[in-house]
N, C-alpha and C positions, 0 to 999 in steps of 0.2 A: 029137328033141323040142325042142322050148322051153325055152330057160333060164327060169331066176326071177332078177327083180329087183327087189332091197325097198327102199323108200326111207321112211327117216325122217325125218318130217316134212313139211309140205304149205304151205311159202311158195315163198318166189322160190327159191331155191338149188332143191328139193327137188323143188318144181312142175319147175321148169328141166328141170332135169338129164330130169325121167320122159316131161314134151312131147316134149322131142327123141333122146330112144333112141325114142320110136317114132313120130318120123318119119322115123326111119335102120331103123330093122324091130318090121314088123307080129305082133298076135296072135299066127301062128302060130308065129314067130319068138323071142317076147319076152314071157312073163307079167308086167307091173307091178304090183306089190300097195304104196301110200302109205299109211302112216300118219300121221294129224295128232290133237296131245288138244287141239285147239280145234275150233270150229263153220266155219270159212273158210280160204278157201285162196289160195292167188296172191293175197294183199293186198299193198297197200300203205300197211308200222308207219310214215313216213314223213310220208304225209299225215292224221294222227289230230291233229296237233295244230290246224288247218284245217281237220278238220273238228268239232272241238269248235271253235271260234275262230268257226263259223259258212263261214269259205270255200269251205266242199265241203256242200253243204244236205242231204248225201243217207249212209250207211253204205256203202250199196251200190257208189255211187260209186269205189269206194275198191278195186276187188274183180275186177283183174282176169280173172279165171276160179273160174266157182264148182265147186265137186265136182260139179255135175250134168255139168257140162262137159267136167271132165278124164275123168267115167268112161263120159262120148258119147262119147270118145278110148281109150274100152278101157283106159282106166287105174284100176286098182280102188283110189280111195281112198278110205279107210274112216276117217271123225273122229270126234271125240269117242272116240278110243281111242290109248295113250300106251305106247306100248315100255317095257318094266321091264329088260328084258337083253338084252345082246346074249352070245351064245356062238359066239363063232370056230372055235375047230374046226368046233363041229357044225356050224356053216354056217345057224343058225337065231337069232330072233329071239324074246321073246317080249310079247305083251301083252295090256293086259289094256283090257275095254270099259268108258268112264267111267259106263255107261250100263244097264249091266247086270250089272257088278262080274263079268262074267267071263275068265278067263284062258285063251290059246292062246300054241300055237306055234306059227310059221311058219319053212318053211325057204326058204335065199336060193342063188342061184348067185353073185350080183354083191349087192354093197348100199351106196347111197347115203347117209354121215347129213351131214343136214341139221340141226341141231337149233339153230340160232342161239345166240341170247344169252338172258342172266336179265340183268335190274335187279339193281345192287345195292341191296337194302335191310334195312339199319342196323338192327344188332337190338338198338334202339330202347325204353324206354320207350313206351308211345300206338303206339309205330307201326303193329299188326293195330286201331286202333279205325275205327269209321264216317264215314269222310267223308277218309283217307285214301287213296291213289290211286298206282297205278303206271300207265304209257301205253303196254305195252309190244305188248298185243295188240288185235285190232278188241272183241275183248272189255272189254279195262279200261278202251277208249276211254268201249263206249256204257256203263261202268258211270258213267261218271263225271258222263257229260251227261244221265245218269238222277242222282245226288245235287246237282249243280247246279242244274237241274229240284226239287228237291225240299227244296233249300237256304233256307229265309226271307232269311239274313243275304249280307253280302257281301265280305266278306275272304278273298280268301286267299293261301297262302304258298306257291311253290316252293322245294323246296327241291332245289338245288344252279342252275347257273348253268351249264352244258354245251350244248350245242347242242336239246337236248330240254326243259331248263330254260329258257329267253331264248324259243323257239318258247312254251312251253306261255304265260310269261308272255304273252304278245300275245296268246294266242288267249284268256286269264282277262281282259286289262284290253280286250277286241273284248268280251266279253260286259256289259262294264259293274264288271266287280269291280274291287278295291282292292287292287292286287297288291304284294307283299312277298316278293322272291325272296334267300332266305339262300343264301351260299356258303363256303366251308373256303378256296377261295382267296382270295388274292393281290389277284385281283381276276376278276370276267366272263368268260367262255368261255376255259379254261385253255389248249382248242389255240390261240391265242394268245398270244404272248409279252404279260408286263405289261403292256408300255408304251403295245404297239396294246389289249388288253385294259381298260386306260385309257377311251379316247377311245368301248367301248364302254356301258363303266359309265357315260359324263357323259351321254350318250345315250337311256341305258335313263332315268337320272334325271329327263331333261328332257322323256322322254313320259310320265309320273306312273310308273315302275314304282319303288319304292322299295326299291335294291341295297343288300346288307348283305355286305361281303366278313370274309374273315376272324373268319367265324362259327358256328365245328363247330354245328351242332344234337347237343344231351343227350339233351331227350324231346317226347313228343305231349303230353302236357295235355287229360285228358279231361274235359265238365261232369257232372251229378251223371244226363243219360239217357246215359253213357261215349260220345259221340258229341265229335271232337277239339274245341276250343274256341282252344289256341291252341300254339302251336311254343316249345319254350324254345333258350337257348342258354344260353353260363357269364356270358354280360352283361345280358342281356333277356330279355322273356315279349314275343310276337307272337300277335295274336287274329289266331283261323281257322277260318272258317268249312266252308273247305273247303283241305286242303292235296294239291300233287301230288307226285310224288317225280322227280327228277330228275338224280337220284344216277349214273346214267354205267351201262352193261352190263360184264358179262363172259361170254367162252363158257362155253355149255350146254356142258358135256366129259360128268357123272358115268356117265353109262352109255360113253362111252369109253374114261372110265379106268377101272371098273371091271372089261372088258372088257384089259383089258393093251397100249390100242393108243396109240401115242407121240405125246404134249404139247411143245409149248414153253412159254418162260419167263411165259405171260401165260397160259398153260390149254387152248390151244386145241389141236385138231388136229394135227398136221403132213404135207405133201402135200410130193408130186413137182408139176415142174411140170408132169401132167397130171390134177393134182389126187386122182392115185390115193395115199389114206396112205402113207404109208411102211416098206415090210417087211411089206406086206400085195398082190398080185396081183390080190385081187378087191376090193377096197373104196374108198372115192375118200371125201371126204367137203367139201361147199363151204359161202360162207355166214359168219353170222357167229359157229362155231364152230371156224372154224380158223383158222388163225394166217400170215401170204402174206409173200411178199421185198416186203422196203422198198428199191426201188434208186436209190433215194438214201447211204441207210447202208450199204447192205448189208444188214442183219440182221431178220432175226424178227420181225412185228410184230401186231398183233390191230389192223384197221379194221374197225370191222362196218357197211358202208353195203350199202343195197338194190341201187346200181350192182355191187361186186364179186360180190355172191351170183349176181343175175342172170347177170353172164358164170361161173363159174364150171358153174351150170349149164348153159348151155350147152356148157363145157370139156367136163363130166364124162358127157351125155346126149351128146355124138358119141364120145366113146372107149369109153362102155360100147355103144352104138350100132353098134362096129365104125369107128367112121373115128376121126380126128385132129386134135386140138387140145389146144391151152396157153396156164397161164395164163403171164404171165413174171414178174407180180408189178401193186407197186402204185407214185405218191406221193406217195399223202396227200393228195389234192384233195377237200375239206370246201365245201362253202358251207352259209349259215345266213342269217335276216332275224328282227329285234324292229321292227314296224310296218313303218315305210320308210330302216330302215340296214340295211345288206347288210354283210355278213361272208365274208372269203373265207380262205383258206389253203390252197397246196399245199408239200409239200416238209416239210424241218425248220424248228424253232422253233432256237432259240440255247441249249435248255435240250438239245436234241434233238441239234445238231453237237458239242456237247459231252463229253457223255454217249459221242460212237463217239470219239472222241477227233480231230477234224477243230478247222482253224486255220481262223478265217472274218473276214469284214468283212461290217459290216449299214451300212444308208442308211436313210436313212428321206426319200420326199418329200410335199408337197402337191403336188397339182393338180388339176381340174375332168374333171367323166364328155365335158361337151362345149369346144367351142370357148368362152372366156372372156366372150366378145361375143358368143354364141346362148342360145336367152331359155331357161330351164331348166338351166342349165350347173352342176350341185351338187360340191361341195366332195367330195375321194378322196383320201386317207394310201394309201400305200405305200409296206411295210418291203420290203426284198430283205439275201438276203446268202450272200454269197458265198465261195467255198474263197479262203483267200491262199496267192499263189505262182498255181496254178493257172488260178482267176477264174472254174470252174466255177458254176452255181448250183446251189444249195443247199437253197432255199427265197426264198415270196415269203408277205406280208402283206397283207391288202387291207380297209378298214375305212371306205365312204363310201356315201353315198347311189344315186339313181339308174342303175344303168348300169355302177356296182362289182363288183360278183361275181363275174361272169360271165369278167371281164379275168380271174380267175386263170388262165382255160385258155387263154392264154396262155403262162404258165408252167409249165403243167401239162403241155405239150407239149413246152418246153424243158429241160424237169427230162426227161423220159424222154429226150429225142435228145441228152442229158449235150452239154449246151451250154453254152461259155462264155460270162459274161456281155456281154466286148466282142463271138461273135460274136450276143448277139441285135439291142446297136443295127441291125442291118443288118437284122435283118427288115420283109420288105413286107408291114404292115398296113393292116385299109383305113381310109379320112379322107374325111371330112366332117367340117361344123363342127357339124351334127345327133347327130356321135355320139362324135366325139374331137378335141380338139383337136392341132398338128398333131404334133406330137409326144406318142403315148401315155403315157399315166400308168406303163402299166411299161417302155416305153422309158429315158423319164426317170431312172427309177430304175438301169436297166442301166446306161446311160453316166455316173452317179451311183457308181455299185456299180466300172468301169472305173477312174475315178480313184480312188480309196479303193485299191483294190488295188492299181493304181502305186507311191501314196502308200505301200504295209505292207510296197512289197520291200527 
């Protein structure tokens, strides 16, 4: 008799797991049932700001594989169906058809939880007013585009200045809006140290984006039509015809919590190296609903990125399908941009290093993306953290123009390999004037970090 695999969540991790399991086992060996509460499957949520901004012309371009394509591969994907309960002892899940309102139980031999993350939606007065939008799903993106098309005003307020916040600020600027970004943080991009975030702030101001720091929002103000008209902080009111929330996400693990499955400090599911939920031999979890090992700090953390989700799904699908694979952990690499400004980080910030008790040195260097004499050379700032005494690389942050962001991959590889900054100085990187100075900016920072480590001994 065939086994049944049930997958909760129809995006990156869930459908990657289902697809990989199907490659390894045919329908006669493994029945696959997947539940997705939205209309779409296997899409790029990371691409939503670029669709809103017009860089991506059509919604369909963000969809890697439609529900119909999954079904053609013998995966029973049920869209607009929400799982409302996991019965672990009974090996079954309860689901609700959101169109018909009917409920049913579905048994499983193996279960994959890929419920993703949910946006932080602060309980503010007016937060649910028309014109206030989150951007977590394709449905959210479509609702925002429809709202922009139907709104005569051209003033936008973005609440939050993380990755989604700055990307949405660019998207709205591209559509001709007057954009204000409000953040409760000391600087935009809290994933960077404040000194590097200050560079982002300066660049955003130069692009015409008004960025207000240390400005927690207190309420959303509405007009006579009950639609949003302004966003208030303790200090001021900012007129708004549309508001976009970019206040971050947390793991969506309410089902897992109710089922008694193990959660970590950030509220994400805890798994072993095979992405199996700890203590449960037939349940796996992946994507934005899990916590993963940080290879630099040695602690679990929540890193909601599509790259990880797809890798988790491949690992889970291999293991469910009778193969073997592991996910060793992450170093926390991420890149973004706002207009032509590129932003990148990997490893630990200063705050992260202090929290785990690491003693460190920092260096910051100014360089260019190409040889200084070559046309188009653009400025770049690189900050590097290294452990005192050992010289082990701990983290790198980069802010610059063309060619800056992907240089962080050099540091990501070095972090994964556990390299010292001295070892990095000998890396045989590609060089030609159109691509880099003789000493790549990352290696310039490594040389300076070597000197700082020696001076600290």
